[in-house]
C-alpha positions as a Markdown table, in Angstrom:
| # | Residue | x | y | z |
|---|---|---|---|---|
| 1 | Met | -32.4 | 35.3 | -26.1 |
| 2 | Arg | -34.4 | 32.7 | -28.0 |
| 3 | Ser | -38.1 | 33.0 | -28.6 |
| 4 | Gly | -40.7 | 32.1 | -31.1 |
| 5 | Arg | -39.9 | 33.2 | -34.7 |
| 6 | Pro | -42.3 | 35.5 | -36.6 |
| 7 | Gly | -44.7 | 33.4 | -38.6 |
| 8 | Lys | -42.2 | 31.0 | -40.2 |
| 9 | Ser | -42.0 | 27.3 | -39.5 |
| 10 | Ser | -38.8 | 25.3 | -39.8 |
| 11 | Ser | -40.1 | 23.7 | -43.0 |
| 12 | Thr | -40.4 | 27.1 | -44.8 |
| 13 | Arg | -37.1 | 28.6 | -43.7 |
| 14 | Ser | -34.3 | 28.8 | -46.3 |
| 15 | Ser | -31.4 | 26.5 | -46.1 |
| 16 | Pro | -28.5 | 27.7 | -43.9 |
| 17 | Val | -26.1 | 27.6 | -46.8 |
| 18 | Leu | -26.8 | 27.9 | -50.6 |
| 19 | Ser | -25.1 | 25.9 | -53.2 |
| 20 | Val | -23.4 | 28.7 | -55.1 |
| 21 | Gly | -19.9 | 29.4 | -56.4 |
| 22 | Asn | -17.1 | 31.0 | -54.5 |
| 23 | Asp | -17.5 | 34.3 | -56.4 |
| 24 | Arg | -21.2 | 34.5 | -55.8 |
| 25 | Glu | -20.7 | 33.6 | -52.2 |
| 26 | Ala | -18.2 | 36.4 | -51.8 |
| 27 | Gln | -20.7 | 38.8 | -53.4 |
| 28 | Tyr | -23.4 | 37.6 | -51.0 |
| 29 | Ala | -21.1 | 38.2 | -48.0 |
| 30 | Lys | -20.4 | 41.7 | -49.2 |
| 31 | Tyr | -24.2 | 42.4 | -49.6 |
| 32 | Lys | -24.8 | 40.9 | -46.2 |
| 33 | Thr | -22.3 | 43.2 | -44.5 |
| 34 | Leu | -23.8 | 46.2 | -46.3 |
| 35 | Leu | -27.3 | 45.4 | -45.2 |
| 36 | Arg | -26.3 | 44.7 | -41.6 |
| 37 | Glu | -24.6 | 48.1 | -41.4 |
| 38 | Glu | -27.6 | 49.9 | -43.0 |
| 39 | Leu | -30.0 | 48.1 | -40.7 |
| 40 | Val | -28.1 | 49.1 | -37.6 |
| 41 | Lys | -28.2 | 52.7 | -38.7 |
| 42 | Ala | -32.0 | 52.4 | -39.2 |
| 43 | Ile | -32.8 | 50.8 | -35.9 |
| 44 | Asp | -34.5 | 52.8 | -33.2 |
| 45 | Phe | -32.7 | 51.1 | -30.2 |
| 46 | Glu | -35.0 | 52.6 | -27.6 |
| 47 | Glu | -38.0 | 51.3 | -29.4 |
| 48 | Ala | -36.3 | 48.0 | -30.0 |
| 49 | Ala | -35.6 | 47.6 | -26.3 |
| 50 | Asn | -39.3 | 47.8 | -25.5 |
| 51 | Ser | -40.4 | 45.2 | -28.1 |
| 52 | Asn | -40.6 | 41.5 | -27.7 |
| 53 | Ser | -38.4 | 39.3 | -29.9 |
| 54 | Glu | -41.2 | 38.3 | -32.2 |
| 55 | Glu | -42.3 | 41.9 | -32.9 |
| 56 | Leu | -38.7 | 43.1 | -33.3 |
| 57 | Ser | -37.9 | 40.2 | -35.7 |
| 58 | Lys | -40.8 | 41.1 | -37.9 |
| 59 | Arg | -39.9 | 44.8 | -38.0 |
| 60 | Leu | -36.3 | 44.0 | -38.8 |
| 61 | Arg | -37.3 | 41.7 | -41.7 |
| 62 | Gln | -39.6 | 44.4 | -43.1 |
| 63 | Thr | -36.8 | 47.0 | -42.8 |
| 64 | Leu | -34.3 | 44.7 | -44.5 |
| 65 | Leu | -36.7 | 44.0 | -47.4 |
| 66 | Arg | -37.1 | 47.8 | -47.9 |
| 67 | Leu | -33.3 | 48.3 | -47.8 |
| 68 | Ile | -32.8 | 45.5 | -50.4 |
| 69 | Gln | -35.3 | 47.3 | -52.7 |
| 70 | Leu | -33.9 | 50.8 | -52.0 |
| 71 | Lys | -30.3 | 49.8 | -52.5 |
| 72 | Lys | -31.2 | 47.7 | -55.5 |
| 73 | Ile | -29.2 | 44.8 | -54.2 |
| 74 | Pro | -29.3 | 41.9 | -56.8 |
| 75 | Leu | -30.3 | 39.0 | -54.6 |
| 76 | Asn | -32.6 | 36.2 | -55.8 |
| 77 | Arg | -35.6 | 35.1 | -53.6 |
| 78 | Met | -33.7 | 32.4 | -51.8 |
| 79 | Glu | -30.8 | 34.7 | -51.1 |
| 80 | Arg | -33.1 | 37.4 | -49.8 |
| 81 | Glu | -34.7 | 34.9 | -47.4 |
| 82 | Arg | -31.3 | 33.6 | -46.4 |
| 83 | Val | -29.8 | 37.1 | -45.7 |
| 84 | Met | -32.8 | 38.2 | -43.7 |
| 85 | Asp | -32.7 | 35.0 | -41.6 |
| 86 | Glu | -29.0 | 35.3 | -40.9 |
| 87 | Ile | -29.0 | 39.0 | -40.0 |
| 88 | Val | -32.1 | 38.9 | -37.8 |
| 89 | Asp | -30.9 | 35.7 | -36.1 |
| 90 | Asn | -27.6 | 37.4 | -35.3 |
| 91 | Leu | -29.3 | 40.5 | -33.9 |
| 92 | Val | -32.1 | 38.9 | -31.8 |
| 93 | Gly | -31.5 | 35.2 | -31.9 |
| 94 | Leu | -28.6 | 32.8 | -31.7 |
| 95 | Gly | -27.0 | 33.5 | -35.0 |
| 96 | Pro | -26.0 | 30.4 | -37.1 |
| 97 | Leu | -27.4 | 28.1 | -34.4 |
| 98 | Glu | -30.9 | 29.2 | -35.0 |
| 99 | Pro | -31.6 | 26.9 | -38.0 |
| 100 | Leu | -30.4 | 24.0 | -36.0 |
| 101 | Leu | -32.4 | 24.9 | -32.9 |
| 102 | Arg | -35.5 | 25.0 | -35.1 |
| 103 | Asp | -34.8 | 21.6 | -36.6 |
| 104 | Pro | -36.8 | 19.0 | -34.6 |
| 105 | Glu | -34.6 | 16.1 | -35.8 |
| 106 | Val | -31.4 | 17.6 | -34.3 |
| 107 | Ser | -30.7 | 16.1 | -30.8 |
| 108 | Asp | -27.2 | 17.4 | -30.3 |
| 109 | Ile | -25.3 | 20.5 | -31.5 |
| 110 | Met | -21.5 | 20.5 | -31.1 |
| 111 | Val | -19.4 | 23.6 | -32.1 |
| 112 | Asn | -15.6 | 23.0 | -32.3 |
| 113 | Gly | -14.5 | 26.6 | -32.9 |
| 114 | Pro | -16.1 | 29.0 | -35.4 |
| 115 | Lys | -15.7 | 26.9 | -38.5 |
| 116 | His | -16.8 | 23.4 | -37.5 |
| 117 | Val | -20.4 | 22.7 | -36.3 |
| 118 | Phe | -21.5 | 19.1 | -35.9 |
| 119 | Val | -25.0 | 17.8 | -35.3 |
| 120 | Glu | -26.6 | 14.5 | -34.4 |
| 121 | Arg | -29.7 | 13.4 | -36.2 |
| 122 | Lys | -31.3 | 10.0 | -35.5 |
| 123 | Gly | -28.1 | 8.9 | -33.8 |
| 124 | Lys | -25.8 | 9.9 | -36.6 |
| 125 | Leu | -23.1 | 12.6 | -36.2 |
| 126 | Thr | -22.5 | 14.8 | -39.2 |
| 127 | Leu | -20.5 | 18.0 | -40.0 |
| 128 | Thr | -22.8 | 20.8 | -41.2 |
| 129 | Asn | -21.9 | 23.6 | -43.6 |
| 130 | Ile | -22.8 | 26.2 | -40.9 |
| 131 | Lys | -20.0 | 28.5 | -39.8 |
| 132 | Phe | -19.5 | 31.6 | -37.6 |
| 133 | Asp | -17.7 | 34.6 | -39.0 |
| 134 | Asp | -14.9 | 34.2 | -36.5 |
| 135 | Asn | -14.4 | 33.4 | -32.8 |
| 136 | Asp | -15.6 | 36.8 | -31.7 |
| 137 | His | -18.9 | 36.1 | -33.5 |
| 138 | Leu | -19.1 | 32.7 | -31.7 |
| 139 | Met | -18.3 | 34.3 | -28.4 |
| 140 | Thr | -21.1 | 36.9 | -28.9 |
| 141 | Ile | -23.6 | 34.0 | -29.2 |
| 142 | Val | -22.2 | 32.1 | -26.2 |
| 143 | Glu | -22.4 | 35.3 | -24.1 |
| 144 | Arg | -25.9 | 35.9 | -25.3 |
| 145 | Ile | -27.0 | 32.4 | -24.2 |
| 146 | Val | -25.3 | 32.6 | -20.7 |
| 147 | Ala | -26.5 | 36.1 | -20.0 |
| 148 | Ala | -30.1 | 35.0 | -20.7 |
| 149 | Val | -29.9 | 32.5 | -17.9 |
| 150 | Gly | -28.0 | 34.7 | -15.4 |
| 151 | Arg | -24.6 | 33.0 | -15.9 |
| 152 | Arg | -21.2 | 34.3 | -16.8 |
| 153 | Val | -18.3 | 33.2 | -19.0 |
| 154 | Asp | -15.0 | 35.0 | -19.4 |
| 155 | Asp | -11.3 | 34.5 | -18.9 |
| 156 | Ser | -11.7 | 34.1 | -15.1 |
| 157 | His | -14.7 | 31.7 | -15.6 |
| 158 | Pro | -13.9 | 29.9 | -18.9 |
| 159 | Met | -16.3 | 27.0 | -18.4 |
| 160 | Val | -20.1 | 27.2 | -18.0 |
| 161 | Asp | -22.8 | 24.6 | -17.8 |
| 162 | Ala | -26.4 | 25.8 | -17.9 |
| 163 | Arg | -30.0 | 25.1 | -18.9 |
| 164 | Met | -31.2 | 27.2 | -21.8 |
| 165 | Leu | -34.6 | 28.9 | -21.8 |
| 166 | Asp | -36.0 | 26.2 | -24.1 |
| 167 | Gly | -34.8 | 23.5 | -21.7 |
| 168 | Ser | -31.8 | 22.4 | -23.7 |
| 169 | Arg | -28.6 | 21.6 | -21.8 |
| 170 | Phe | -25.7 | 24.0 | -22.7 |
| 171 | Asn | -22.0 | 23.6 | -22.0 |
| 172 | Ala | -19.2 | 25.9 | -23.2 |
| 173 | Ile | -15.5 | 26.1 | -22.7 |
| 174 | Ile | -13.6 | 29.1 | -24.0 |
| 175 | Ser | -10.1 | 30.4 | -24.4 |
| 176 | Pro | -7.5 | 30.1 | -22.8 |
| 177 | Leu | -8.7 | 26.5 | -22.1 |
| 178 | Ala | -10.1 | 25.8 | -25.6 |
| 179 | Leu | -7.2 | 26.4 | -28.0 |
| 180 | Asp | -9.0 | 26.5 | -31.3 |
| 181 | Gly | -12.0 | 28.8 | -30.4 |
| 182 | Ala | -14.9 | 28.3 | -28.1 |
| 183 | Ala | -16.2 | 24.7 | -27.8 |
| 184 | Val | -20.0 | 24.5 | -27.3 |
| 185 | Ser | -22.2 | 21.5 | -26.7 |
| 186 | Ile | -26.0 | 21.7 | -26.7 |
| 187 | Arg | -28.1 | 18.7 | -25.8 |
| 188 | Arg | -31.7 | 19.2 | -26.9 |
| 189 | Phe | -34.9 | 17.5 | -25.6 |
| 190 | Gly | -38.1 | 17.0 | -27.5 |
| 191 | Thr | -41.1 | 18.9 | -26.5 |
| 192 | Val | -43.2 | 15.7 | -26.7 |
| 193 | Pro | -41.8 | 13.1 | -24.2 |
| 194 | Ile | -40.9 | 9.7 | -25.6 |
| 195 | Thr | -43.2 | 7.0 | -24.3 |
| 196 | Ala | -42.8 | 3.3 | -23.5 |
| 197 | Lys | -44.7 | 2.5 | -26.8 |
| 198 | Asp | -42.2 | 4.6 | -28.7 |
| 199 | Leu | -39.2 | 2.7 | -27.3 |
| 200 | Val | -40.9 | -0.6 | -28.3 |
| 201 | Arg | -41.7 | 0.8 | -31.7 |
| 202 | Phe | -38.1 | 2.0 | -32.2 |
| 203 | Gly | -36.8 | -1.5 | -31.4 |
| 204 | Ser | -34.9 | -0.2 | -28.3 |
| 205 | Ile | -36.7 | -2.4 | -25.9 |
| 206 | Pro | -39.0 | -5.4 | -26.7 |
| 207 | Ala | -42.6 | -5.3 | -25.4 |
| 208 | Pro | -42.1 | -8.3 | -23.0 |
| 209 | Val | -39.0 | -6.6 | -21.5 |
| 210 | Met | -40.9 | -3.4 | -21.1 |
| 211 | Glu | -43.7 | -5.3 | -19.3 |
| 212 | Val | -41.1 | -6.5 | -16.8 |
| 213 | Leu | -39.7 | -3.0 | -16.4 |
| 214 | Arg | -43.2 | -1.7 | -15.7 |
| 215 | Gly | -43.6 | -4.3 | -13.0 |
| 216 | Cys | -40.2 | -3.4 | -11.5 |
| 217 | Val | -41.3 | 0.3 | -11.1 |
| 218 | Arg | -44.8 | -0.6 | -9.8 |
| 219 | Ala | -43.3 | -3.0 | -7.3 |
| 220 | Lys | -40.9 | -0.3 | -6.0 |
| 221 | Leu | -37.7 | -2.0 | -7.0 |
| 222 | Asn | -34.7 | 0.3 | -6.6 |
| 223 | Thr | -33.5 | 0.7 | -10.2 |
| 224 | Ile | -30.3 | 2.1 | -11.7 |
| 225 | Ile | -30.0 | 2.9 | -15.4 |
| 226 | Ser | -26.4 | 2.4 | -16.6 |
| 227 | Gly | -24.8 | 3.5 | -19.9 |
| 228 | Gly | -22.4 | 5.7 | -21.7 |
| 229 | Thr | -22.8 | 9.3 | -22.9 |
| 230 | Gly | -25.7 | 9.6 | -25.3 |
| 231 | Ser | -26.9 | 6.1 | -24.7 |
| 232 | Gly | -30.5 | 7.1 | -23.8 |
| 233 | Lys | -30.3 | 6.9 | -20.0 |
| 234 | Thr | -32.4 | 10.0 | -19.4 |
| 235 | Thr | -34.9 | 9.0 | -22.0 |
| 236 | Leu | -35.4 | 5.7 | -20.4 |
| 237 | Leu | -35.6 | 7.3 | -16.9 |
| 238 | Asn | -38.4 | 9.5 | -18.2 |
| 239 | Val | -40.2 | 6.5 | -19.6 |
| 240 | Leu | -39.9 | 4.4 | -16.4 |
| 241 | Ser | -41.0 | 7.4 | -14.2 |
| 242 | Ala | -44.3 | 7.4 | -16.1 |
| 243 | Phe | -45.1 | 4.0 | -14.5 |
| 244 | Ile | -45.0 | 5.6 | -11.0 |
| 245 | Pro | -48.6 | 5.9 | -9.6 |
| 246 | Asp | -50.0 | 9.4 | -9.6 |
| 247 | His | -50.7 | 9.5 | -5.8 |
| 248 | Glu | -47.0 | 9.0 | -4.9 |
| 249 | Arg | -44.9 | 12.0 | -3.9 |
| 250 | Ile | -41.9 | 12.3 | -6.3 |
| 251 | Ile | -38.8 | 14.4 | -5.9 |
| 252 | Thr | -36.4 | 14.8 | -8.9 |
| 253 | Ile | -32.8 | 16.1 | -8.4 |
| 254 | Glu | -30.7 | 17.1 | -11.4 |
| 255 | Asp | -27.8 | 19.3 | -12.3 |
| 256 | Ser | -29.7 | 20.6 | -15.3 |
| 257 | Ala | -33.4 | 19.9 | -15.4 |
| 258 | Glu | -34.1 | 17.4 | -18.2 |
| 259 | Leu | -36.7 | 15.1 | -16.9 |
| 260 | Gln | -40.3 | 15.5 | -18.2 |
| 261 | Leu | -42.4 | 13.8 | -15.6 |
| 262 | Gln | -46.2 | 14.2 | -16.0 |
| 263 | Gln | -47.4 | 13.4 | -12.4 |
| 264 | Asp | -49.1 | 16.1 | -10.3 |
| 265 | His | -47.4 | 15.3 | -7.0 |
| 266 | Leu | -43.9 | 16.3 | -8.2 |
| 267 | Ile | -41.2 | 18.5 | -6.8 |
| 268 | Arg | -38.3 | 19.4 | -9.2 |
| 269 | Leu | -35.0 | 20.4 | -7.7 |
| 270 | Glu | -31.9 | 21.6 | -9.5 |
| 271 | Thr | -28.4 | 22.2 | -8.3 |
| 272 | Arg | -26.9 | 25.7 | -8.1 |
| 273 | Pro | -23.3 | 26.6 | -9.1 |
| 274 | Pro | -21.3 | 29.1 | -7.0 |
| 275 | Asn | -21.7 | 32.8 | -7.6 |
| 276 | Leu | -19.0 | 35.1 | -8.8 |
| 277 | Glu | -17.4 | 35.2 | -5.4 |
| 278 | Gly | -17.3 | 31.4 | -5.3 |
| 279 | Lys | -20.1 | 31.1 | -2.7 |
| 280 | Gly | -23.6 | 29.7 | -2.6 |
| 281 | Lys | -23.0 | 26.4 | -4.4 |
| 282 | Ile | -25.7 | 23.7 | -3.8 |
| 283 | Asp | -24.8 | 20.3 | -5.1 |
| 284 | Gln | -26.7 | 17.1 | -5.6 |
| 285 | Arg | -25.7 | 15.7 | -2.2 |
| 286 | Asp | -27.1 | 18.8 | -0.5 |
| 287 | Leu | -30.4 | 18.3 | -2.3 |
| 288 | Val | -30.6 | 14.6 | -1.7 |
| 289 | Lys | -30.1 | 15.2 | 2.1 |
| 290 | Asn | -32.7 | 17.9 | 2.1 |
| 291 | Ser | -35.2 | 15.8 | 0.1 |
| 292 | Leu | -35.1 | 13.1 | 2.8 |
| 293 | Arg | -36.8 | 15.7 | 5.1 |
| 294 | Met | -39.6 | 16.3 | 2.5 |
| 295 | Arg | -41.4 | 13.0 | 3.0 |
| 296 | Pro | -40.7 | 11.6 | -0.5 |
| 297 | Asp | -42.2 | 8.4 | -1.7 |
| 298 | Arg | -39.6 | 8.2 | -4.4 |
| 299 | Ile | -36.4 | 10.1 | -5.3 |
| 300 | Ile | -35.3 | 10.3 | -8.9 |
| 301 | Leu | -31.6 | 11.4 | -9.3 |
| 302 | Gly | -30.7 | 12.4 | -12.8 |
| 303 | Glu | -27.1 | 11.2 | -12.6 |
| 304 | Ile | -25.1 | 9.8 | -9.7 |
| 305 | Arg | -21.5 | 10.9 | -10.0 |
| 306 | Gly | -20.1 | 11.5 | -6.5 |
| 307 | Gly | -20.7 | 11.4 | -2.8 |
| 308 | Glu | -24.5 | 11.7 | -3.3 |
| 309 | Ala | -24.4 | 7.9 | -3.9 |
| 310 | Val | -24.2 | 7.4 | -0.1 |
| 311 | Asp | -27.3 | 9.5 | 0.5 |
| 312 | Met | -29.2 | 7.9 | -2.4 |
| 313 | Leu | -28.5 | 4.4 | -1.1 |
| 314 | Thr | -29.5 | 5.5 | 2.4 |
| 315 | Ala | -32.8 | 6.8 | 0.9 |
| 316 | Met | -33.4 | 3.5 | -1.0 |
| 317 | Asn | -32.8 | 1.5 | 2.2 |
| 318 | Thr | -34.9 | 3.7 | 4.5 |
| 319 | Gly | -38.3 | 4.5 | 3.1 |
| 320 | Cys | -37.8 | 5.6 | -0.5 |
| 321 | Ala | -38.1 | 2.2 | -2.2 |
| 322 | Gly | -38.6 | 2.4 | -5.9 |
| 323 | Ser | -36.2 | 5.2 | -6.4 |
| 324 | Leu | -34.5 | 5.7 | -9.7 |
| 325 | Ala | -31.1 | 7.1 | -10.9 |
| 326 | Thr | -28.6 | 6.9 | -13.7 |
| 327 | Val | -24.9 | 6.2 | -13.7 |
| 328 | His | -22.2 | 6.3 | -16.4 |
| 329 | Ala | -20.8 | 2.7 | -16.9 |
| 330 | Asn | -20.2 | 0.2 | -19.7 |
| 331 | Asn | -22.0 | -2.8 | -18.1 |
| 332 | Ser | -23.7 | -3.8 | -14.9 |
| 333 | Arg | -20.5 | -5.0 | -13.2 |
| 334 | Asp | -18.9 | -1.6 | -14.0 |
| 335 | Ala | -21.9 | 0.1 | -12.6 |
| 336 | Leu | -21.6 | -1.7 | -9.3 |
| 337 | Ala | -17.9 | -0.9 | -9.2 |
| 338 | Arg | -18.6 | 2.8 | -9.8 |
| 339 | Phe | -21.0 | 2.7 | -7.0 |
| 340 | Glu | -18.4 | 1.3 | -4.7 |
| 341 | Thr | -16.0 | 4.1 | -5.7 |
| 342 | Met | -18.6 | 6.8 | -5.3 |
| 343 | Val | -19.7 | 5.6 | -1.9 |
| 344 | Gly | -16.1 | 5.4 | -0.9 |
| 345 | Ile | -15.7 | 9.0 | -1.8 |
| 346 | Gly | -18.7 | 10.0 | 0.3 |
| 347 | Met | -17.7 | 7.7 | 3.3 |
| 348 | Pro | -14.0 | 7.3 | 3.2 |
| 349 | Asn | -13.9 | 5.5 | 6.5 |
| 350 | Met | -16.3 | 2.8 | 5.5 |
| 351 | Ser | -14.7 | -0.6 | 4.7 |
| 352 | Asp | -15.1 | -2.3 | 1.3 |
| 353 | Lys | -17.2 | -5.0 | 2.7 |
| 354 | Val | -19.7 | -2.6 | 4.4 |
| 355 | Ile | -19.9 | -0.6 | 1.2 |
| 356 | Arg | -20.8 | -3.7 | -0.8 |
| 357 | Glu | -23.3 | -4.8 | 1.7 |
| 358 | Thr | -25.0 | -1.4 | 1.6 |
| 359 | Ile | -25.1 | -1.5 | -2.2 |
| 360 | Ala | -26.5 | -5.0 | -2.2 |
| 361 | Arg | -29.2 | -4.2 | 0.2 |
| 362 | Ala | -30.3 | -1.1 | -1.6 |
| 363 | Leu | -30.1 | -2.0 | -5.3 |
| 364 | Asp | -32.6 | -4.4 | -7.0 |
| 365 | Val | -32.2 | -3.9 | -10.7 |
| 366 | Ile | -29.6 | -2.5 | -13.1 |
| 367 | Ile | -30.7 | -1.7 | -16.7 |
| 368 | Gln | -27.8 | -1.4 | -19.1 |
| 369 | Val | -28.3 | 0.7 | -22.3 |
| 370 | Ser | -26.0 | 1.5 | -25.1 |
| 371 | Arg | -25.7 | 3.5 | -28.3 |
| 372 | Leu | -24.7 | 1.1 | -31.1 |
| 373 | Ser | -22.5 | 1.8 | -34.1 |
| 374 | Asp | -25.5 | 2.5 | -36.3 |
| 375 | Gly | -26.8 | 5.2 | -33.9 |
| 376 | Ser | -29.6 | 3.1 | -32.4 |
| 377 | Arg | -30.1 | 2.9 | -28.7 |
| 378 | Arg | -30.9 | -0.4 | -27.2 |
| 379 | Leu | -31.3 | -2.1 | -23.8 |
| 380 | Met | -28.3 | -4.4 | -23.6 |
| 381 | Ala | -29.1 | -6.2 | -20.3 |
| 382 | Leu | -31.6 | -6.3 | -17.5 |
| 383 | Thr | -29.7 | -7.4 | -14.4 |
| 384 | Glu | -31.0 | -8.4 | -10.9 |
| 385 | Val | -28.8 | -7.7 | -7.9 |
| 386 | Thr | -29.2 | -10.8 | -5.7 |
| 387 | Gly | -27.1 | -10.1 | -2.6 |
| 388 | Met | -23.7 | -11.0 | -1.3 |
| 389 | Glu | -21.5 | -14.1 | -1.7 |
| 390 | Gly | -18.5 | -13.8 | 0.6 |
| 391 | Pro | -17.1 | -10.3 | 0.0 |
| 392 | Tyr | -18.7 | -9.8 | -3.4 |
| 393 | Ile | -22.0 | -8.5 | -4.7 |
| 394 | Thr | -23.8 | -11.1 | -6.7 |
| 395 | Ser | -26.1 | -10.5 | -9.7 |
| 396 | Gln | -27.8 | -12.3 | -12.6 |
| 397 | Asp | -28.8 | -11.2 | -16.0 |
| 398 | Ile | -32.5 | -11.7 | -16.8 |
| 399 | Phe | -32.6 | -10.4 | -20.3 |
| 400 | Glu | -29.8 | -9.5 | -22.7 |
| 401 | Phe | -29.2 | -8.3 | -26.3 |
| 402 | Glu | -26.6 | -10.2 | -28.3 |
| 403 | Lys | -25.1 | -8.5 | -31.3 |
| 404 | Thr | -24.5 | -11.0 | -34.2 |
| 405 | Thr | -23.7 | -8.9 | -37.3 |
| 406 | Ile | -23.9 | -5.7 | -39.1 |
| 407 | Asp | -26.0 | -5.8 | -42.3 |
| 408 | Glu | -25.1 | -4.2 | -45.7 |
| 409 | Asp | -26.9 | -1.0 | -44.7 |
| 410 | Gly | -24.7 | -0.6 | -41.6 |
| 411 | Arg | -27.5 | -1.6 | -39.1 |
| 412 | Val | -26.6 | -3.7 | -36.1 |
| 413 | Arg | -28.4 | -7.1 | -36.0 |
| 414 | Gly | -28.8 | -9.4 | -33.1 |
| 415 | Arg | -31.3 | -10.9 | -30.8 |
| 416 | Phe | -33.1 | -10.0 | -27.5 |
| 417 | Arg | -33.4 | -13.1 | -25.3 |
| 418 | Ala | -34.3 | -14.1 | -21.9 |
| 419 | Thr | -31.5 | -16.0 | -20.1 |
| 420 | Gly | -34.0 | -18.5 | -18.7 |
| 421 | Ile | -33.3 | -17.4 | -15.1 |
| 422 | Lys | -36.5 | -16.6 | -13.2 |
| 423 | Pro | -35.8 | -13.4 | -11.1 |
| 424 | Arg | -36.2 | -13.3 | -7.4 |
| 425 | Phe | -38.1 | -10.0 | -7.7 |
| 426 | Arg | -41.1 | -11.9 | -8.9 |
| 427 | Thr | -41.9 | -12.5 | -5.2 |
| 428 | Arg | -41.8 | -8.8 | -4.6 |
| 429 | Met | -44.0 | -8.1 | -7.5 |
| 430 | Ala | -46.6 | -10.7 | -6.4 |
| 431 | Ala | -46.9 | -8.8 | -3.1 |
| 432 | Phe | -48.0 | -5.8 | -5.2 |
| 433 | Gly | -50.5 | -7.9 | -7.1 |
| 434 | Ile | -48.2 | -8.0 | -10.2 |
| 435 | Lys | -48.0 | -11.4 | -11.9 |
| 436 | Leu | -45.7 | -12.0 | -14.8 |
| 437 | Ala | -46.2 | -15.0 | -17.1 |
| 438 | Asp | -43.5 | -17.7 | -17.2 |
| 439 | Gln | -43.4 | -17.2 | -21.0 |
| 440 | Leu | -41.8 | -13.7 | -20.5 |
| 441 | Phe | -38.7 | -15.4 | -19.2 |
| 442 | Gln | -38.4 | -17.6 | -22.2 |
| 443 | Tyr | -38.5 | -14.7 | -24.7 |
| 444 | Glu | -36.3 | -14.5 | -27.7 |
| 445 | His | -36.6 | -12.1 | -30.7 |
| 446 | Gln | -34.3 | -11.4 | -33.7 |
| 447 | Val | -33.8 | -7.8 | -34.7 |
């Protein structure tokens, strides 16, 4: 179970892997095994069980240092720090994952079996030199994570999705489904929420477009954020939710709680998987239905992926205007098509025309986001849903990002621009006292 480390910040910890030759590395591995065995002999397990992780880690490090001196093990200062970190992390932490979980720049950790650990930093995916001893070692860490949150993973339940104690989203799939060792994915979330100013500063969304998005939320336009995996949908959902007035009652519904809303009048709901007997499952649709009985002003749904789309659209059409959700899609037209499919799943007897009319009445704005080839996340389009024309839903792009080239450093270049169309939702905004200058809809900026 993870907890605070004893008096060492990430900046002072030793590197996970030293740059040493193969012979020296083999010697180091032998010394590490010896010290681990001697430490286990020296541990008072009854006393350890009554200690918190920080106190236990401190005592283990002290004991290891004495053992190194007593056994006269020839390790230099960096190797001593490394061996103590690795042994203690394996006993009371998450083993080789601990250095990555301490690194604030790591946003994703992906383990493809015991010998291949990838991380994402600032949008770039790289292979690390971190390794587990073998698949049994990796499985020990996986089991430690799931046990800490009251879950189970074994041959009869080889897949698990959970929220770790630090809020990170954890997914694992093991043998016999994973052929080359357990596959683990950890999506991490910063302790300090990203703000609208941050997204503008990063170049993800220009200030004029953010001003329009603020107006959309304040004017209670029903908004969907569309994008692929890792495109920044949840981050943008967090940012937009900050524009909701404090006096409104908000209910969030997620599979794994990731949102970091700051309002006081907030109820956070999370789905529940079935128990070991296959009973007790509570899915998003159950929670959306129940939330409608809780007098919400707004419902925020982490991700729409099934029949809950029906209930979410019902909520948007009947008293929960200004609700927000995300959906996996490559563009706004695909997002609408996905909604049609998901509503069809939830209401199989509903005709295509009625489904489209329901969607057109409920949705006001679709925000398309994407992760580009250089790792940056950007708003690609702000689209207004305008209604129906014959049997089809109609929409119009208000802002868009056009990619033009990739520079010599590999960065994507292009321009944010207004399409020149003045959105119909300006009338809705005016009713809320929100006036947007005409110049906003003539905006163009090179990046």
